[in-house]
C-alpha positions as CSV (number, residue, x, y, z in Angstrom):
1,X,6.2,-31.3,-11.5
2,X,8.3,-28.5,-12.2
3,X,10.0,-27.1,-8.8
4,X,10.3,-23.1,-8.2
5,X,13.1,-21.6,-6.7
6,X,12.5,-19.2,-4.3
7,X,14.3,-17.0,-1.3
8,X,13.2,-15.9,1.6
9,X,14.5,-12.4,2.4
10,X,12.9,-11.6,5.4
11,X,10.9,-12.2,8.1
12,X,8.8,-10.9,10.9
13,X,7.3,-12.5,14.1
14,X,3.5,-11.3,13.7
15,X,2.2,-13.7,16.8
16,X,2.2,-16.8,18.5
17,X,4.1,-19.1,15.9
18,X,3.0,-17.0,12.8
19,X,5.6,-15.3,11.0
20,X,5.3,-13.0,7.9
21,X,7.7,-14.2,4.9
22,X,8.8,-12.0,2.4
23,X,10.3,-13.8,-0.8
24,X,12.6,-12.3,-3.4
25,X,9.4,-12.6,-5.8
26,X,8.1,-9.7,-4.1
27,X,5.2,-11.9,-2.6
28,X,4.7,-12.3,1.2
29,X,2.9,-15.1,3.1
30,X,1.8,-15.2,6.6
31,X,2.0,-18.2,8.0
32,X,0.6,-20.3,11.2
33,X,3.0,-23.2,11.9
34,X,1.0,-24.3,15.1
35,X,-0.1,-27.5,13.4
36,X,3.1,-28.3,11.4
37,X,5.3,-28.4,14.4
38,X,4.9,-32.2,15.1
39,X,7.3,-35.2,14.9
40,X,10.9,-35.2,16.3
41,X,12.5,-32.4,14.4
42,X,9.7,-29.9,14.5
43,X,7.5,-30.5,18.0
44,X,10.7,-28.7,19.8
45,X,9.4,-25.5,18.1
46,X,6.2,-25.9,19.8
47,X,8.1,-24.1,23.0
48,X,8.0,-20.1,22.0
49,X,11.2,-19.5,23.0
50,X,12.5,-22.1,20.8
51,X,10.1,-21.0,17.8
52,X,11.3,-17.2,18.3
53,X,14.8,-18.1,17.6
54,X,14.0,-18.6,13.6
55,X,16.5,-16.9,11.2
56,X,17.2,-17.0,7.6
57,X,20.2,-19.2,6.9
58,X,22.2,-17.7,4.6
59,X,23.4,-20.4,1.9
60,X,19.9,-22.0,1.7
61,X,17.9,-18.7,2.2
62,X,15.2,-20.2,3.8
63,X,14.0,-20.0,7.7
64,X,15.9,-22.4,9.9
65,X,15.8,-22.8,14.2
66,X,19.0,-23.8,15.9
67,X,18.0,-27.8,16.1
68,X,18.6,-27.8,12.3
69,X,14.5,-27.7,11.4
70,X,13.7,-25.7,8.3
71,X,11.1,-25.6,5.4
72,X,11.8,-25.7,2.3
73,X,11.5,-22.0,0.5
74,X,9.0,-23.4,-2.1
75,X,6.9,-25.1,0.4
76,X,6.9,-21.3,2.7
77,X,6.2,-19.6,-0.7
78,X,3.1,-21.8,-1.4
79,X,1.6,-22.6,2.7
80,X,-1.8,-21.3,1.3
81,X,-1.7,-24.6,-1.2
82,X,0.3,-27.0,0.7
83,X,0.1,-25.9,4.4
84,X,-2.7,-28.1,5.3
85,X,-0.7,-31.4,4.3
86,X,2.0,-30.4,6.6
87,X,-0.6,-30.8,9.5
88,X,-0.4,-33.7,11.8
89,X,-2.4,-36.5,10.3
90,X,-5.5,-37.2,12.4
91,X,-5.5,-40.6,13.2
92,X,-8.5,-42.8,12.7
93,X,-9.6,-45.5,15.2
94,X,-11.3,-48.7,13.9
95,X,-13.3,-51.4,15.7
């Protein structure tokens, strides 16, 4: 599987936990991150004040937060295809 290289050029906060992200190939993706904000690294981003501190890392060209959380630019670019896999796994109860 080929790993494509994308760079985040800009973003805009367009709603709660939602960013419109522009890439270097002149495409955009509007992403609601809520379902992906779980686990030790991403759960702190559920605080809107923390989430809204998002910025573009000038070296890696991706979205990053002050606690070190980030997403691979290819994941962001292809969120329509892979975003569902980022959601917290559903626990299945067995008897």
